[in-house]
C-alpha positions as CSV (number, residue, x, y, z in Angstrom):
1,X,2.1,-1.2,8.5
2,X,2.6,1.2,5.6
3,X,1.7,0.2,2.1
4,X,2.0,1.7,-1.4
5,X,0.3,0.9,-4.7
6,X,2.4,-0.1,-7.7
7,X,1.2,0.3,-11.3
8,X,0.8,-2.7,-13.6
9,X,1.2,-2.8,-17.4
10,X,-2.6,-2.7,-17.9
11,X,-3.2,0.4,-15.7
12,X,-4.5,-1.6,-12.7
13,X,-2.7,-1.3,-9.4
14,X,-1.4,-3.8,-6.9
15,X,-0.8,-3.3,-3.1
16,X,2.8,-3.6,-1.7
17,X,3.9,-3.6,1.9
18,X,6.6,-0.9,2.2
19,X,7.2,-0.6,5.9
20,X,6.4,-2.2,9.2
21,X,6.7,0.0,12.3
22,X,7.3,-1.4,15.7
23,X,5.4,0.4,18.5
24,X,5.7,0.1,22.3
25,X,2.6,-0.1,24.6
26,X,2.2,3.7,24.5
27,X,2.2,3.9,20.7
28,X,5.7,5.3,20.4
29,X,7.7,4.0,17.5
30,X,10.7,2.0,18.7
31,X,11.8,0.6,15.3
32,X,10.9,-0.2,11.8
33,X,11.5,-2.6,8.9
34,X,11.5,-1.2,5.4
35,X,10.8,-3.4,2.4
36,X,12.2,-2.9,-1.1
37,X,11.1,-4.7,-4.3
38,X,12.9,-5.4,-7.5
39,X,11.4,-3.0,-10.0
40,X,13.5,-4.1,-13.0
41,X,10.4,-5.4,-14.8
42,X,6.9,-4.1,-15.0
43,X,4.2,-6.0,-13.1
44,X,2.0,-8.1,-15.4
45,X,-1.6,-7.1,-15.9
46,X,-4.3,-8.5,-13.7
47,X,-5.6,-10.8,-16.4
48,X,-2.1,-12.0,-17.4
49,X,-1.0,-15.6,-16.9
50,X,2.4,-14.4,-15.7
51,X,3.1,-14.7,-11.9
52,X,5.0,-12.5,-9.5
53,X,6.2,-15.0,-6.9
54,X,9.7,-13.5,-6.9
55,X,8.6,-10.2,-5.5
56,X,6.7,-11.9,-2.7
57,X,9.6,-14.1,-1.9
58,X,12.1,-11.2,-1.8
59,X,9.8,-9.2,0.5
60,X,9.6,-12.1,2.9
61,X,13.4,-12.5,2.9
62,X,14.0,-8.8,3.6
63,X,11.4,-8.8,6.4
64,X,13.1,-11.8,8.1
């Protein structure tokens, strides 16, 4: 699994899954899934009451 950190509005960061790599028994990559997120709006700060359920839902839909 490959991950990246995205910036929030309050300068904190949040972890996002960006790629899942499929490996065979010898460790050779045989496929991968890439995930994309809607970045139209900035992520709320860590102390914010706002929630980001949409981003999580979209990531799960793309993965499936």
